[in-house]
N, C-alpha and C positions, 0 to 999 in steps of 0.2 A: 322733285323736291329734295333738297339736300337735308342732311341730318341737322344742320344748323338752323333750319327754318321750321322744323317739326315741333309740334306742341305735345306735351305729355297727355296721356289719356285723362278723360274727365272722371274724377273720383268724387263720390258723393252726389248730391242732387244736382242735376243740370238746371241751373236757375237763370241763366242768361240765354238769349236767343242763339248766340254763337255756340255755347256749350250744348244746347238742345240739338242744333243742327249737326254738330260734330259727332255727338254720341249716337244719334239716330242713323247717320250715314255709316258709322263704323259697324253698328250692330247689323244693319241690312247687308252691308258689303261682305261681312265675314260669315254670317250665319243663315242668310236666306237660302243660299245655295252652297252647301258644304263642299269644300275642295279637298277634303281629307278626313281621316278618322278623328274622333274626339278622344279616344282611348287607345293607347298603344298595346302591343302584344303582351306586355307585362302588367297591364291594368292601370298604368299611370296615365294621367292626362297628357295629351300632346300639346305642342306649342300653340296650335290653333285654339284648343280649349282654354289654355292658360292666358291667352290674350284677353279673354273676357274678364278674367280676374284682375288684370292690369288696369281695366277700366272700371273696377269696382262692382262688377257683376258676378253672380255665382258661376262657378266652373261647370259648364254643361257636360254631362256624361252620355246623354242619349240624343238622338236626332230630334225627339220631341222637345227636349230642353232647349236645343238650338233654335227650333222653330219659335219657341216662346220668346227668345231673345230677339229674333228677327221681327216678330210681331211688335215687341216693345219699340224697336227701331222705327217701324212704320208709324206707330202712334206718336213718337217724338218728332218725326219728320212732318206729320200732319199738324202737330202743335206749332212747330216752327213756321209752317206756311200760314197758319191763322194769325200768328204774331206779326208776321211780315205784312200781311194784308191790312191789319189794324193800324200799323204804323205808317202805311203809305197814304 
């Protein structure tokens, strides 16, 4: 995917099926299995943690906070699947 075709992060409530799907996928992809630290050696949030803020989520500082974001992503994906089934 090129930069020209990327959409910005979903800010605010995800109220359309497309937004629900995108936000749920983002949260699961980035926070279900952490690929790096959430806080740097100087105590500031890393780019991984700040990516949540770009999507309108709180900046996670612990692994438990990241797991909560991943769980929210799972709930959003399930909500999207239910919406998709209803419209079919």
